[in-house]
LUMGU-122377 format. One line per field, with one value per atom (N, C-alpha, C): residue number from 0; residue in one letter; atom name; x, y negated, z negated. Coordinates in steps of 0.2 Angstrom, whole numbers, plus 2048, in hexadecimal, padded with zeros to 3 digits. Layout:
<sites>
seq: [NUM	...]
type: [A	...]
atom: [CA	...]
c1: [X	...]
c2: [Y	...]
c3: [Z	...]
</sites>
This chain:
<sites>
seq: [0	0	0	1	1	1	2	2	2	3	3	3	4	4	4	5	5	5	6	6	6	7	7	7	8	8	8	9	9	9	10	10	10	11	11	11	12	12	12	13	13	13	14	14	14	15	15	15	16	16	16	17	17	17	18	18	18	19	19	19	20	20	20	21	21	21	22	22	22	23	23	23	24	24	24	25	25	25	26	26	26	27	27	27	28	28	28	29	29	29	30	30	30	31	31	31	32	32	32	33	33	33	34	34	34	35	35	35	36	36	36	37	37	37	38	38	38	39	39	39	40	40	40	41	41	41	42	42	42	43	43	43	44	44	44	45	45	45	46	46	46	47	47	47	48	48	48	49	49	49	50	50	50	51	51	51	52	52	52	53	53	53	54	54	54	55	55	55	56	56	56	57	57	57	58	58	58	59	59	59	60	60	60	61	61	61	62	62	62	63	63	63	64	64	64	65	65	65	66	66	66	67	67	67	68	68	68	69	69	69	70	70	70	71	71	71	72	72	72	73	73	73]
type: [M	M	M	I	I	I	R	R	R	W	W	W	Q	Q	Q	R	R	R	K	K	K	G	G	G	N	N	N	E	E	E	R	R	R	H	H	H	P	P	P	A	A	A	R	R	R	T	T	T	W	W	W	M	M	M	V	V	V	R	R	R	L	L	L	G	G	G	I	I	I	V	V	V	L	L	L	I	I	I	I	I	I	M	M	M	S	S	S	G	G	G	P	P	P	Y	Y	Y	L	L	L	V	V	V	F	F	F	G	G	G	V	V	V	L	L	L	G	G	G	W	W	W	L	L	L	P	P	P	L	L	L	E	E	E	T	T	T	G	G	G	V	V	V	V	V	V	T	T	T	W	W	W	N	N	N	N	N	N	V	V	V	R	R	R	I	I	I	V	V	V	S	S	S	G	G	G	V	V	V	A	A	A	I	I	I	F	F	F	G	G	G	C	C	C	L	L	L	L	L	L	A	A	A	A	A	A	V	V	V	G	G	G	Y	Y	Y	G	G	G	N	N	N	E	E	E]
atom: [N	CA	C	N	CA	C	N	CA	C	N	CA	C	N	CA	C	N	CA	C	N	CA	C	N	CA	C	N	CA	C	N	CA	C	N	CA	C	N	CA	C	N	CA	C	N	CA	C	N	CA	C	N	CA	C	N	CA	C	N	CA	C	N	CA	C	N	CA	C	N	CA	C	N	CA	C	N	CA	C	N	CA	C	N	CA	C	N	CA	C	N	CA	C	N	CA	C	N	CA	C	N	CA	C	N	CA	C	N	CA	C	N	CA	C	N	CA	C	N	CA	C	N	CA	C	N	CA	C	N	CA	C	N	CA	C	N	CA	C	N	CA	C	N	CA	C	N	CA	C	N	CA	C	N	CA	C	N	CA	C	N	CA	C	N	CA	C	N	CA	C	N	CA	C	N	CA	C	N	CA	C	N	CA	C	N	CA	C	N	CA	C	N	CA	C	N	CA	C	N	CA	C	N	CA	C	N	CA	C	N	CA	C	N	CA	C	N	CA	C	N	CA	C	N	CA	C	N	CA	C	N	CA	C	N	CA	C	N	CA	C	N	CA	C	N	CA	C	N	CA	C	N	CA	C	N	CA	C]
c1: [DCB	DD2	DD6	DDA	DDE	DE5	DE7	DEE	DF2	DF7	DFB	E01	E03	E08	E06	E07	E06	E0B	E09	E0F	E14	E1A	E1F	E21	E23	E26	E21	E1A	E16	E13	E12	E10	E08	E04	DFD	DFC	DF7	DF6	DF4	DF2	DF1	DF7	DFB	E03	E07	E05	E08	E05	DFF	DFC	DFF	DFF	E02	E09	E0E	E15	E14	E10	E0F	E0C	E07	E04	E0A	E0E	E12	E17	E19	E20	E1D	E17	E14	E13	E12	E11	E18	E1D	E24	E25	E25	E27	E23	E1E	E19	E1B	E1C	E1C	E25	E29	E2F	E32	E32	E35	E31	E2A	E27	E29	E2A	E2D	E34	E38	E3F	E3F	E3B	E3A	E37	E33	E2F	E34	E38	E3D	E42	E43	E48	E45	E3F	E3C	E39	E3A	E38	E31	E2E	E26	E22	E1D	E19	E18	E19	E17	E11	E11	E0C	E06	E00	DFA	DF6	DF8	DF4	DF7	DF3	DF7	DFB	DF9	DFD	E01	E07	E0E	E11	E12	E16	E13	E0C	E08	E09	E09	E09	E10	E15	E1B	E1A	E16	E15	E10	E0C	E08	E0B	E0F	E13	E18	E1B	E20	E1B	E17	E12	E11	E0F	E0E	E12	E19	E1F	E20	E20	E21	E1C	E15	E10	E11	E15	E16	E1C	E21	E26	E24	E1F	E1D	E17	E13	E0F	E14	E1A	E1D	E21	E23	E26	E22	E1B	E17	E14	E15	E14	E18	E20	E25	E25	E23	E24	E2A	E2B	E32	E36	E34	E38	E3E]
c2: [BB5	BB2	BBA	BBA	BC0	BBF	BC4	BC3	BC6	BC3	BC5	BC9	BC7	BCB	BCF	BD5	BD9	BDA	BDD	BDD	BE2	BE0	BE5	BE3	BE8	BE8	BEA	BEC	BED	BE8	BE9	BE4	BE6	BE0	BE0	BE4	BE8	BEC	BE7	BE1	BDD	BDA	BD9	BD7	BDD	BE3	BE8	BE9	BE9	BE9	BE3	BDD	BD8	BD9	BDB	BDE	BE4	BE8	BED	BEB	BE6	BE4	BDF	BDC	BD6	BDB	BE0	BE5	BE8	BEA	BED	BE9	BE2	BDE	BDC	BDB	BDB	BE0	BE6	BEC	BEC	BEA	BEB	BE5	BDF	BD8	BD7	BDA	BD8	BDB	BE2	BE5	BE3	BE2	BE0	BDA	BD5	BCE	BCE	BD3	BD4	BD7	BDC	BDF	BDC	BD7	BD3	BCE	BCB	BC6	BC9	BCF	BD2	BD5	BD4	BD6	BDE	BE2	BE7	BE9	BE4	BE5	BDE	BDE	BD9	BD5	BCF	BCA	BC5	BC3	BC0	BC5	BC3	BC5	BC1	BBB	BB8	BB1	BAC	BA6	BA2	BA2	BA0	BA5	BA5	BAA	BA8	BA1	BA0	BA0	B9E	BA0	BA7	BAC	BB3	BB4	BB0	BB1	BAE	BA9	BA5	BA9	BAD	BB2	BB7	BBB	BC1	BBD	BB9	BB6	BB4	BB0	BAE	BB4	BBA	BC0	BC2	BC2	BC4	BBF	BB9	BB4	BB5	BB6	BB7	BBC	BC2	BC9	BC7	BC3	BC2	BBD	BB9	BB4	BB9	BBD	BC2	BC6	BC8	BCD	BC8	BC3	BBE	BBC	BBB	BB9	BBF	BC5	BCB	BCD	BCC	BCD	BC8	BC1	BBE	BBC	BBC	BBB	BC1	BC6	BCD	BCD]
c3: [D00	D02	D03	D08	D09	D06	D02	CFF	D04	D06	D0B	D09	D02	CFF	CF9	CF9	CF3	CED	CE8	CE3	CE6	CE3	CE5	CEC	CF1	CF6	CFC	CF9	CFE	D02	D0A	D0E	D0F	D0F	D11	D17	D18	D1E	D24	D23	D28	D2C	D26	D29	D2C	D29	D2D	D34	D36	D3D	D40	D3E	D41	D44	D40	D42	D47	D47	D4C	D52	D52	D59	D5C	D58	D5A	D5E	D5A	D5E	D65	D64	D6A	D70	D6E	D74	D76	D71	D75	D78	D78	D7A	D81	D82	D88	D8D	D8B	D8F	D90	D8C	D8C	D92	D93	D99	D9F	D9F	DA5	DA7	DA3	DA5	DA9	DA5	DA9	DAF	DB0	DB6	DBB	DB9	DBD	DC0	DBC	DBE	DC2	DC2	DC6	DCD	DCD	DD3	DD3	DCE	DCE	DCD	DC9	DC8	DCB	DCD	DD0	DCB	DC9	DC5	DC9	DCF	DD1	DD4	DD2	DD4	DDA	DDB	DE0	DE2	DE2	DE4	DDD	DD8	DD2	DCF	DD2	DD1	DCB	DCA	DC3	DBD	DBD	DB7	DB5	DB9	DB6	DB2	DB4	DAF	DA9	DA9	DA3	D9E	DA1	D9F	D9B	D9F	D9C	D96	D97	D93	D8C	D8D	D87	D83	D86	D82	D7F	D82	D7E	D78	D79	D74	D6E	D71	D6B	D67	D6A	D66	D62	D63	D5E	D59	D5A	D55	D50	D53	D4F	D4A	D4D	D4A	D43	D45	D41	D3B	D3D	D37	D32	D36	D33	D2D	D2F	D2A	D25	D27	D21	D1E	D19	D15	D13	D17	D14	D17]
</sites>
């Protein structure tokens, strides 16, 4: 069983990587989503254009959730 909380103020390395991965996903997909909605970057890759917006926004939301779970009760 993985201990997610260490003694003291230390965070488990898995939680640290969850926070880092979540923030990277937010940094990558957030601006791409904003620029795509503004029309500066292409969001559509073919016939299904609305689903591409959902995919990019889903990645951003997943990044937020990963970072939140990684931070825990800090």
